[in-house]
SEMAR-221897 format. One line per 2 residues: number of its first residue (from 0); their letters; for each residue x, y, z of C-alpha. Coordinates in steps of 0.2 Angstrom, whole numbers, plus 5000, padded with zeros to 4 digits. Example, Ala and Ser with C-alpha at 12.3 -4.5 7.8 and 13.67 -1.06 7.14 Angstrom:
BEGIN
0 = AS = 5062:4978:5039  5068:4995:5036
REM end
This chain:
BEGIN
0 = MN = 5335:4676:5067  5339:4673:5050
2 = SL = 5348:4656:5054  5333:4650:5063
4 = RC = 5322:4653:5048  5334:4646:5037
6 = LA = 5336:4631:5050  5316:4630:5050
8 = FI = 5317:4630:5029  5329:4616:5030
10 = FA = 5319:4606:5040  5303:4607:5030
12 = FA = 5311:4598:5019  5320:4585:5027
14 = LP = 5314:4566:5027  5309:4557:5038
16 = LI = 5305:4569:5052  5303:4561:5069
18 = GV = 5284:4565:5076  5278:4572:5061
20 = AD = 5261:4566:5053  5262:4562:5035
22 = EP = 5244:4568:5032  5238:4575:5015
24 = AS = 5230:4591:5013  5214:4585:5009
26 = EA = 5199:4597:5011  5181:4593:5019
28 = TT = 5166:4605:5017  5159:4599:5036
30 = LT = 5157:4601:5051  5149:4600:5066
32 = KT = 5145:4616:5074  5148:4613:5092
34 = SM = 5149:4629:5105  5165:4631:5114
36 = QL = 5164:4632:5132  5181:4642:5137
38 = NF = 5177:4647:5157  5193:4652:5161
40 = DL = 5207:4664:5157  5225:4662:5149
42 = AD = 5238:4676:5148  5250:4679:5134
44 = LN = 5269:4676:5135  5270:4695:5139
46 = GH = 5258:4691:5155  5242:4697:5147
48 = VH = 5227:4690:5154  5214:4685:5142
50 = AL = 5197:4682:5148  5193:4669:5137
52 = GQ = 5178:4663:5145  5169:4682:5143
54 = ND = 5167:4688:5125  5154:4704:5129
56 = QQ = 5163:4712:5112  5155:4699:5102
58 = VA = 5170:4694:5090  5174:4679:5082
60 = RV = 5189:4673:5090  5205:4661:5081
62 = FV = 5215:4649:5090  5231:4643:5081
64 = FV = 5241:4627:5089  5260:4632:5088
66 = ST = 5277:4626:5092  5295:4630:5095
68 = TC = 5301:4614:5087  5290:4609:5075
70 = PI = 5297:4616:5057  5279:4616:5048
72 = SN = 5273:4627:5062  5288:4638:5061
74 = SH = 5288:4641:5043  5268:4650:5049
76 = TK = 5274:4662:5057  5275:4674:5043
78 = TL = 5258:4670:5038  5250:4671:5054
80 = NE = 5260:4687:5057  5250:4695:5040
82 = LA = 5233:4686:5047  5236:4697:5063
84 = TS = 5241:4714:5055  5225:4712:5043
86 = LP = 5211:4704:5053  5194:4706:5049
88 = AG = 5184:4719:5058  5177:4708:5074
90 = VK = 5190:4695:5073  5205:4693:5084
92 = LF = 5220:4679:5081  5230:4671:5094
94 = GV = 5243:4656:5092  5243:4645:5107
96 = VS = 5258:4633:5115  5251:4621:5123
98 = DP = 5267:4608:5126  5272:4600:5144
100 = FV = 5289:4600:5138  5293:4619:5134
102 = TR = 5295:4632:5146  5285:4648:5146
104 = QA = 5304:4656:5147  5309:4645:5133
106 = TA = 5293:4649:5124  5293:4669:5126
108 = KH = 5313:4667:5118  5308:4658:5103
110 = FE = 5294:4668:5099  5301:4687:5100
112 = EF = 5316:4678:5089  5303:4674:5076
114 = AA = 5296:4694:5078  5276:4685:5082
116 = QF = 5266:4699:5080  5250:4691:5085
118 = PV = 5246:4686:5104  5254:4667:5110
120 = LF = 5245:4661:5125  5256:4650:5135
122 = DS = 5242:4634:5139  5254:4629:5153
124 = SG = 5240:4616:5160  5232:4610:5144
126 = LL = 5213:4619:5147  5211:4626:5132
128 = AD = 5218:4610:5123  5207:4599:5131
130 = VL = 5190:4610:5125  5199:4611:5104
132 = KP = 5208:4594:5107  5219:4598:5092
134 = SH = 5228:4583:5084  5243:4593:5077
136 = VP = 5254:4611:5076  5251:4620:5068
138 = EA = 5231:4618:5067  5219:4634:5068
140 = FV = 5202:4634:5076  5188:4645:5073
142 = LD = 5175:4652:5083  5160:4662:5077
144 = RD = 5153:4677:5088  5144:4664:5097
146 = GR = 5158:4655:5102  5153:4639:5091
148 = LA = 5166:4631:5078  5164:4639:5063
150 = YR = 5182:4630:5055  5195:4619:5060
152 = GA = 5210:4613:5051  5227:4619:5042
154 = ID = 5232:4638:5040  5232:4637:5021
156 = NA = 5239:4621:5008  5255:4627:5007
158 = YE = 5259:4610:5012  5254:4594:5002
160 = SI = 5260:4583:5013  5275:4581:5024
162 = GR = 5292:4586:5014  5280:4592:4999
164 = RR = 5277:4610:4998  5268:4617:4985
166 = TN = 5277:4634:4974  5261:4643:4976
168 = VE = 5250:4643:4991  5233:4643:4981
170 = KQ = 5219:4641:4995  5221:4651:5010
172 = FL = 5206:4642:5022  5210:4651:5039
174 = RD = 5207:4668:5029  5194:4663:5020
176 = AM = 5184:4658:5036  5188:4673:5046
178 = QS = 5181:4684:5033  5166:4673:5033
180 = VS = 5164:4673:5053  5168:4691:5049
182 = QR = 5152:4694:5039  5141:4683:5052
184 = LP = 5141:4671:5034  5143:4652:5031
186 = VE = 5161:4646:5031  5163:4635:5013
188 = IS = 5175:4624:5018  5176:4622:5037
190 = KT = 5185:4607:5040  5204:4604:5032
192 = KP = 5219:4589:5039  5229:4600:5046
194 = VG = 5251:4595:5041  5263:4596:5053
196 = CH = 5267:4589:5069  5259:4578:5080
198 = FP = 5251:4588:5095  5261:4584:5109
200 = KR = 5255:4571:5122  5255:4576:5140
202 = RG = 5260:4562:5151  5259:4576:5166
204 = ST = 5257:4592:5170  5275:4595:5167
206 = KT = 5290:4587:5162  5291:4578:5181
208 = GK = 5272:4573:5180  5269:4585:5196
210 = VT = 5257:4599:5194  5270:4615:5199
212 = YT = 5268:4634:5205  5277:4639:5193
214 = RN = 5269:4632:5179  5252:4629:5185
216 = IA = 5245:4636:5199  5255:4655:5197
218 = PL = 5244:4658:5180  5228:4653:5189
220 = IQ = 5232:4664:5205  5236:4679:5193
222 = SR = 5223:4679:5184  5210:4672:5198
224 = CQ = 5214:4680:5212  5227:4693:5215
226 = NC = 5214:4706:5207  5212:4706:5228
228 = HR = 5224:4697:5234  5239:4710:5234
230 = PG = 5246:4724:5243  5233:4739:5246
232 = QV = 5216:4727:5241  5202:4722:5252
234 = AP = 5210:4703:5253  5217:4700:5269
236 = FA = 5234:4693:5262  5243:4693:5247
238 = LT = 5245:4678:5234  5259:4687:5223
240 = NY = 5273:4672:5227  5277:4654:5230
242 = QE = 5277:4657:5248  5262:4668:5250
244 = AA = 5253:4653:5238  5260:4639:5250
246 = AH = 5258:4649:5266  5239:4647:5264
248 = AE = 5238:4630:5251  5225:4623:5260
250 = ML = 5214:4635:5264  5214:4639:5245
252 = VE = 5207:4621:5239  5194:4623:5253
254 = VT = 5186:4641:5249  5187:4636:5230
256 = QR = 5178:4618:5232  5166:4625:5242
258 = RI = 5165:4639:5230  5167:4655:5243
260 = MP = 5182:4659:5232  5183:4668:5221
262 = PW = 5167:4678:5225  5151:4675:5214
264 = IP = 5135:4673:5220  5126:4667:5204
266 = GP = 5128:4649:5200  5137:4643:5182
268 = SH = 5126:4653:5169  5128:4643:5154
270 = QR = 5111:4649:5146  5114:4670:5150
272 = RF = 5133:4673:5154  5139:4685:5163
274 = VG = 5151:4700:5161  5163:4697:5173
276 = ER = 5161:4681:5179  5171:4674:5191
278 = WL = 5169:4654:5191  5182:4643:5193
280 = SD = 5181:4628:5183  5180:4610:5188
282 = QE = 5199:4608:5178  5205:4623:5190
284 = LA = 5198:4618:5204  5207:4602:5202
286 = LL = 5224:4609:5198  5224:4618:5214
288 = KD = 5219:4601:5223  5234:4591:5214
290 = WV = 5246:4604:5219  5240:4604:5238
292 = AA = 5240:4583:5238  5258:4584:5230
294 = DC = 5265:4595:5245  5264:4611:5233
296 = PE = 5278:4607:5221  5288:4626:5218
298 = GD = 5295:4620:5198  5304:4627:5186
300 = PD = 5306:4645:5187  5309:4646:5168
302 = DL = 5291:4643:5172  5285:4657:5179
304 = PP = 5275:4671:5171  5278:4691:5172
306 = SP = 5269:4698:5188  5253:4704:5179
308 = QF = 5251:4723:5178  5234:4732:5189
310 = AE = 5226:4747:5184  5228:4758:5200
312 = GW = 5217:4771:5204  5202:4772:5193
314 = QL = 5197:4754:5185  5191:4762:5169
316 = GT = 5204:4772:5165  5203:4793:5168
318 = PD = 5186:4797:5170  5176:4809:5157
320 = LV = 5169:4820:5174  5172:4816:5194
322 = VR = 5161:4823:5208  5165:4821:5227
324 = MR = 5158:4826:5241  5161:4844:5245
326 = QA = 5165:4839:5264  5170:4825:5274
328 = FT = 5155:4817:5284  5160:4810:5300
330 = VP = 5152:4794:5306  5149:4789:5324
332 = AD = 5158:4775:5333  5141:4765:5336
334 = GP = 5123:4769:5335  5112:4762:5322
336 = DL = 5116:4763:5301  5116:4777:5293
338 = LQ = 5108:4782:5276  5114:4801:5270
340 = NF = 5110:4808:5256  5126:4818:5249
342 = VL = 5121:4833:5234  5134:4833:5221
344 = PI = 5131:4845:5206  5136:4839:5188
346 = DI = 5143:4855:5176  5143:4845:5159
348 = PE = 5137:4858:5144  5124:4847:5135
350 = DK = 5115:4833:5140  5123:4815:5142
352 = LV = 5121:4795:5141  5132:4789:5155
354 = AA = 5142:4772:5152  5148:4769:5168
356 = VE = 5150:4775:5185  5164:4771:5196
358 = FH = 5161:4774:5215  5177:4775:5224
360 = PG = 5173:4775:5244  5183:4788:5253
362 = NK = 5184:4776:5269  5182:4758:5266
364 = RV = 5179:4752:5283  5162:4763:5285
366 = VH = 5154:4762:5267  5142:4748:5265
368 = HA = 5135:4753:5247  5129:4769:5237
370 = VL = 5114:4771:5226  5114:4783:5214
372 = FL = 5098:4798:5212  5097:4808:5199
374 = DD = 5087:4829:5203  5085:4839:5187
376 = KG = 5072:4850:5198  5083:4855:5214
378 = QA = 5072:4845:5227  5087:4837:5236
380 = RK = 5095:4855:5239  5084:4860:5248
382 = LD = 5082:4847:5260  5102:4848:5262
384 = NA = 5101:4866:5266  5089:4863:5279
386 = TP = 5103:4852:5289  5118:4857:5296
388 = EP = 5130:4842:5293  5135:4839:5276
390 = GY = 5120:4832:5266  5103:4824:5275
392 = GN = 5098:4809:5284  5084:4799:5276
394 = FG = 5078:4781:5278  5069:4772:5262
396 = GP = 5074:4783:5248  5083:4799:5243
398 = GF = 5068:4809:5249  5061:4817:5234
400 = SP = 5056:4809:5218  5072:4806:5206
402 = SG = 5071:4811:5189  5081:4795:5183
404 = AL = 5098:4786:5192  5116:4782:5188
406 = GG = 5115:4761:5198  5124:4760:5215
408 = WS = 5140:4753:5223  5139:4737:5236
410 = VG = 5156:4727:5244  5162:4719:5229
412 = NT = 5155:4727:5215  5164:4729:5200
414 = AR = 5163:4744:5191  5161:4739:5172
416 = RL = 5155:4750:5155  5136:4744:5149
418 = PN = 5136:4737:5132  5135:4741:5113
420 = DM = 5137:4762:5117  5122:4757:5129
422 = GR = 5121:4774:5143  5110:4780:5155
424 = YL = 5102:4797:5153  5110:4813:5161
426 = KK = 5102:4828:5158  5109:4845:5160
428 = GS = 5109:4853:5177  5105:4838:5187
430 = DL = 5112:4835:5204  5117:4817:5208
432 = VV = 5111:4813:5223  5124:4799:5232
434 = QV = 5113:4790:5245  5126:4780:5253
436 = HY = 5123:4766:5269  5136:4769:5282
438 = HP = 5140:4756:5296  5148:4760:5311
440 = TG = 5165:4750:5315  5167:4755:5335
442 = KE = 5177:4773:5333  5175:4789:5324
444 = ES = 5176:4789:5305  5174:4800:5291
446 = DQ = 5172:4798:5274  5171:4808:5259
448 = SE = 5169:4799:5243  5170:4801:5224
450 = IG = 5162:4796:5207  5169:4795:5190
452 = LY = 5157:4796:5174  5160:4788:5158
454 = FV = 5151:4793:5144  5147:4788:5129
456 = DK = 5155:4797:5116  5144:4802:5104
458 = PV = 5128:4815:5105  5113:4812:5115
460 = AE = 5103:4813:5102  5112:4805:5089
462 = SL = 5112:4791:5101  5091:4790:5102
464 = QQ = 5090:4790:5082  5099:4771:5085
466 = PA = 5089:4757:5095  5094:4750:5111
468 = KL = 5104:4765:5115  5093:4772:5130
470 = VG = 5095:4760:5148  5084:4763:5162
472 = SI = 5078:4751:5174  5065:4744:5181
474 = WM = 5064:4734:5198  5051:4721:5208
476 = AN = 5049:4724:5229  5040:4713:5240
478 = YE = 5037:4723:5260  5025:4710:5264
480 = MD = 5038:4703:5275  5035:4696:5293
482 = IP = 5050:4682:5298  5047:4672:5312
484 = AG = 5063:4671:5326  5070:4651:5320
486 = DA = 5064:4650:5304  5074:4643:5293
488 = AY = 5066:4643:5274  5053:4659:5274
490 = SR = 5050:4663:5255  5044:4678:5248
492 = ST = 5041:4681:5230  5034:4695:5218
494 = TY = 5031:4696:5199  5027:4711:5186
496 = TL = 5021:4707:5170  5031:4717:5156
498 = PN = 5018:4729:5146  5030:4732:5130
500 = DV = 5044:4724:5122  5062:4727:5132
502 = IL = 5078:4719:5130  5085:4715:5148
504 = VG = 5104:4720:5150  5107:4716:5168
506 = VV = 5099:4710:5184  5101:4718:5201
508 = PH = 5095:4705:5217  5097:4714:5233
510 = MH = 5093:4706:5253  5100:4707:5270
512 = LL = 5109:4696:5281  5095:4684:5283
514 = GK = 5095:4682:5261  5098:4661:5260
516 = SM = 5095:4662:5242  5086:4672:5227
518 = KV = 5080:4662:5209  5073:4675:5195
520 = TA = 5065:4670:5181  5055:4676:5165
522 = TP = 5040:4668:5156  5035:4675:5139
524 = PA = 5018:4672:5132  5018:4652:5124
526 = QA = 5037:4651:5127  5047:4640:5141
528 = TQ = 5053:4649:5157  5070:4657:5158
530 = ML = 5080:4658:5170  5088:4675:5172
532 = ID = 5098:4672:5190  5100:4657:5201
534 = VA = 5110:4663:5217  5108:4647:5229
536 = EW = 5118:4654:5242  5118:4672:5245
538 = NY = 5131:4680:5254  5126:4700:5260
540 = NW = 5146:4705:5257  5147:4701:5238
542 = QD = 5132:4712:5228  5135:4717:5210
544 = EY = 5128:4722:5194  5124:4707:5185
546 = YY = 5127:4712:5163  5123:4699:5153
548 = ER = 5134:4697:5139  5124:4697:5127
550 = PF = 5108:4708:5130  5091:4698:5125
552 = SL = 5074:4703:5120  5058:4699:5129
554 = PA = 5041:4703:5121  5027:4711:5130
556 = GT = 5017:4699:5142  5032:4692:5148
558 = VL = 5029:4687:5167  5046:4693:5177
560 = KV = 5045:4681:5193  5057:4685:5209
562 = EA = 5057:4669:5222  5068:4672:5239
564 = VF = 5070:4661:5253  5077:4670:5269
566 = DN = 5085:4660:5287  5079:4666:5303
568 = SA = 5088:4652:5312  5101:4650:5325
570 = NN = 5111:4639:5311  5111:4656:5299
572 = PS = 5129:4662:5306  5124:4678:5297
574 = NP = 5111:4681:5307  5113:4696:5318
576 = SS = 5104:4692:5333  5107:4677:5345
578 = PP = 5095:4672:5351  5084:4676:5334
580 = RR = 5073:4687:5333  5058:4692:5323
582 = VT = 5064:4701:5308  5053:4713:5295
584 = WG = 5056:4722:5282  5066:4741:5283
586 = DE = 5085:4748:5280  5095:4743:5292
588 = TT = 5107:4730:5289  5097:4722:5303
590 = DE = 5081:4722:5294  5076:4713:5279
592 = ML = 5073:4717:5262  5068:4708:5245
594 = FC = 5072:4720:5231  5076:4716:5210
596 = FF = 5081:4730:5200  5080:4726:5180
598 = LI = 5090:4736:5169  5082:4738:5152
600 = TA = 5082:4746:5134  5070:4744:5120
602 = NK = 5072:4745:5101  5061:4760:5101
604 = TE = 5063:4774:5116  5043:4774:5118
606 = DL = 5044:4757:5123  5055:4758:5137
608 = IH = 5048:4776:5142  5030:4767:5145
610 = TI = 5037:4751:5152  5047:4763:5167
612 = YD = 5032:4772:5172  5020:4758:5171
614 = NL = 5032:4750:5185  5033:4767:5194
616 = GH = 5016:4767:5193  5015:4750:5203
618 = DM = 5015:4756:5221  5026:4740:5228
620 = RQ = 5020:4744:5246  5004:4740:5245
622 = PR = 4994:4723:5242  4991:4718:5223
624 = SE = 4988:4701:5214  5007:4703:5207
626 = VS = 5014:4701:5226  5012:4684:5233
628 = DS = 5021:4672:5247  5028:4657:5237
630 = P = 5021:4641:5238
REM end
């Protein structure tokens, strides 16, 4: 390692240097602040995938384009190590290698020898470089918490120009920029001219000018597909190596181009991003298409990234409390769908706020969805004791007035924590009443599901003294549903006016097999209408809870509107009836629904409580002025 550092030192003072730009490190204090759309994932050299399209932690991010060959870049490794080990609060730092002429393995060896103490992203297809457009290495880019470019340029003023290194480094441009964005302050010097080697031009995606599996496709599949497409998971086949990917190559192109995969039914959310968005960028789609068009070349083995490590068992880590159905429930071989309610006592010493729930179906073949109600009065126990089988059946609701709810689970749902130490209220002594929707498979099955609870790591009283920590839910529905056989565009809508100021945390749309599309909007008083979620092609098999990356305020008087379209024609491949039949509202899969749930909080707890009770006070089953047909 010492010989490498010595060599870098010598080359840094050598003239001339081929491929090195001789530019003065002059300062410019102006920078056009633009929002950077990083809608893709990149893996670092250790194989850890970083979802650059997500920033629900609300941190500023620093990307420094570096090199394995540029001596000025290498001479800044020590400086970057010092910055990485003393980052200001709310800032993350990444090195980035986006050189088409170096392999991943060679890059990993280089930064191991230079003892880099910061994650180095391997931008194998130039996705990040295409967005930030560096001109040199090293060159730093600072994005604030909102993804806006706050600084670009040199790390410091160590170099006046090529071959002219200052004895004393007087200006720490990058460090100062990070300090400013950490404190949410303007960056005083927001742009400087970097001194270093020219950023390598991309003459094709690899040395051979082809998109290859090892360099371009394997990282994409690992970050976007392998969460499901690996042994033991829900996907029908694995995509863990070249042979598996090549065997399904044409199918990969078809399902990604048609936006069937990865499963993500909302369109790309530009105004309000969701946590966990699985929407491939146009560049990623093009990589898959070009790879197949080139007859799926495998590429250099030295470009292959390490296999990712996935959490087994509980995806969010060990729960604070696990509750399980006390007995297995037998699902008959055939007959109508079942809604069975199971009463699970919760043993906690004090009231809690629940940050997340993780539902584990005991039998994925028969469990379609589950809703988690709370009962603090023992009502559900009486209903359970009145039936001989485990739990009790009841279509519609749980058969009692719940004291609260903890969300739910459905096919495609991903367990997530509520942001910013938010949580749902869980009163000591409550029972968790789990309503499970079972779908017979043609043979007798059994299920014994379990739920992991994750608590906010603060006493409830302390949390409630802070604004926007308690999360509740309201809902909208239209029960006036009578869909004629053959109608391909049956529309219904419903509206609700918020009585108090709230903060919208998430949205959960729900329909059945005839669902075609759903659009949910919010119109604040005297303001433009905002799109909350737009599902252009509903897919019953992929439903989720959609948390906003940045929860946002909606004032009292805001009109929430849900517009849905249903397709009861023979052209709907999901139509359960052939020929189509008349369909009305109902709980079974072959019936239909229009629901939308909203997760909300508020700066004032009383505003949240009043809004929830106002919403519950509306009898959604009765016709009223706020429930109407779509025009």
